[in-house]
Every structure is written in C-alpha cells, then in structure tokens.
C-alpha positions in Angstrom: 6.1 -12.3 -3.7 8.0 -13.4 0.5 8.7 -16.9 0.9 10.5 -17.7 4.5 14.2 -16.5 4.1 13.1 -13.3 2.7 10.4 -11.8 6.1 12.0 -8.8 7.6 13.1 -10.1 11.6 10.7 -8.7 14.4 13.9 -6.4 14.9 14.0 -5.0 11.6 10.5 -4.3 12.2 10.6 -2.3 15.6 13.6 -0.9 13.5 10.3 0.3 11.0 8.6 2.3 13.6 11.4 4.6 13.3 10.5 6.3 10.7 10.1 9.4 9.2 6.8 9.8 9.1 7.1 11.9 6.3 8.8 9.5 5.1 6.2 6.8 5.0 3.3 9.4 3.8 5.5 9.6 0.9 5.5 6.2 0.4 1.8 5.7 1.3 1.4 8.2 -1.2 3.7 6.1 -3.8 2.0 3.1 -3.8 -1.6 4.5 -4.5 0.3 5.9 -7.3 1.1 2.9 -8.5 -2.3 1.5 -7.9 -3.6 4.9 -9.7 -1.4 4.0 -12.4 -2.1 -0.1 -12.6 -5.7 0.9 -13.6 -7.3 0.6 -10.0 -9.9 2.6 -9.1 -12.1 4.3 -5.7 -8.0 5.3 -4.5 -7.6 6.0 -0.8 -5.4 7.1 1.6 -6.1 7.2 4.9 -3.5 8.4 7.9 -4.0 7.1 10.8 -1.6 8.3 12.8 -2.8 8.6 16.3 -6.3 6.1 15.5 -3.7 2.5 15.1 -0.8 0.7 17.1 -1.0 -1.1 13.4 0.8 1.5 10.6 0.3 4.9 10.4 -1.0 5.3 6.8 -3.9 2.8 5.0 -3.3 2.2 1.0 -7.3 1.0 -0.5 -7.7 1.0 -3.4 -10.5 -1.4 -6.2 -9.6 -3.7 -9.0 -10.9 -5.0 -11.1 -9.6 -8.7 -11.3 -8.4 -11.1 -9.3 -5.4 -11.7 -11.8 -4.9 -7.3 -11.7 -5.4 -7.6 -7.4 -2.2 -10.0 -7.1 -0.2 -9.2 -9.5 -0.6 -5.3 -8.3 0.1 -7.1 -5.1 3.4 -8.5 -5.9 4.6 -5.3 -7.4 4.1 -3.2 -4.8 6.2 -5.8 -2.6 9.3 -5.9 -5.4 8.9 -2.0 -5.8 8.9 -1.6 -2.1 12.3 -4.4 -1.9 14.4 -2.1 -4.7 13.6 1.0 -2.0 14.8 -0.2 1.0 10.5 -0.3 2.0 10.8 -4.5 2.8 6.9 -6.5 2.9 6.7 -7.4 6.5 3.9 -10.2 4.8 0.8 -10.4 2.9 -2.2 -12.3 2.5 -5.4 -13.2 0.2 -3.1 -13.4 -2.3 -3.8 -16.6 -3.2 -8.2 -15.8 -4.2 -7.6 -12.0 -5.1 -10.1 -10.5 -4.3 -8.7 -8.9 -0.8 -5.2 -8.4 -1.5 -2.9 -7.5 1.7 0.5 -5.9 1.6 2.2 -5.3 5.2 5.1 -2.6 5.3 4.4 -2.2 9.1 3.9 1.7 9.1 2.1 1.4 5.7 -0.4 -1.5 5.0 -2.1 -1.2 1.7 -5.6 -3.6 0.6 -6.5 -4.0 -2.5 -9.4 -6.0 -3.4 -12.9 -6.8 -5.8 -15.4 -4.0 -5.3 -17.4 -6.1 -4.1 -15.5 -7.0 -0.8 -14.1 -3.9 -1.3 -18.2 -3.4 -0.5 -18.8 -5.6 2.4 -15.7 -4.6 4.8 -15.7 -0.9 4.5 -12.8 0.0 5.6 -12.9 3.5 4.6 -16.5 3.4 7.4 -14.5 2.0 10.1 -11.5 4.1 10.0 -13.9 7.4 8.8 -12.8 9.7 11.6 -9.2 8.8 9.9 -8.4 12.4 7.2 -8.0 11.3 3.9 -4.1 12.0 2.1 -4.8 14.2 -1.5 -1.9 12.1 -2.7 -3.3 13.7 -6.5 -1.3 17.2 -6.1 1.6 16.7 -7.9 1.1 14.2 -9.6 1.1 14.2 -13.0 0.6 10.1 -14.8 2.2 10.2 -18.6 5.1 10.8 -15.9 5.0 8.4 -13.4 6.5 5.1 -14.2 5.6 2.6 -11.3 8.4 1.6 -9.8 7.2 3.0 -6.8 9.1 5.7 -3.6 12.6 6.4 -3.9 12.8 5.7 -7.7 13.7 9.8 -9.4 10.9 9.9 -11.6 12.0 11.9 -15.9 
C-alpha cells in the first residue's frame, strides 16, 4: 500500500488529467478484468465522463470476504504502479468491507455484498453508461498483471 513517501504529488495529479481518455478507459477495463480473475462478482465499469469532476471511470465489484477485498485492492495498487498508474490514495483496507483505490482518472470500489447493496453506487450514478469490459476478454489467457502488460 501507499505510504507517505510513495504518494504522488499534486502536480502529478494535474498531469494525470492530461491522459488520453482511451488510456483511462483501457486501464479501467484492465482493472475490471483483474477483479474478475480474482473471483469478484457483479463487476461494473461506469463511464463518468462529463458527469463527474472526480474521475472518468468507476470500477465497482463485489468480493466474498474482507481478506479478498483487501488483497485485491493491494494488488491493484501494485499493478497500477507497475504500469505507470500509481494510486493517489486508498481507503477502507483495515475493515475490508468497502475498499477504494483512487487512480485519479479511475476509482475502484471493492465491496462486500452488504455494503455494495447499502451504498448502491450504480443507482447514484444511474445516468452513467456502462463500459463493456468483457468483449475480447479471454479469462484463460489473462495473467492478472493488469494494464500495460502484454497478455500471451
């Protein structure tokens, strides 16, 4: 996880917003696929472009245990860092019922089923189109190392 010495600066955050939206979209898709490969359920990628000043994409997924939520959130941070998409911050890892990993242009929400139902982000952002992250996805070939890594 990020410690104080690893967090990205405000200048780096501003620079991230200059990322091509197609790059952000692919990163969100890759994170959804990583969640799928780690046995998360009900994975949704929402396109918030023009709807939110906070992020371009939300990735929302349900895990089956707090340990699963914590470990996949950790893995997503490592994956992002390896691919040049360092997390700006994260929260909720101690309890593991709702973990948030903020990559600035993509924000990941990993829930346990009870918290997912309670917070219902899909309803809150109901006008946001869903991104089809499954097209072209071959789970047998996906290695889980995430964005920017060629899959063989």
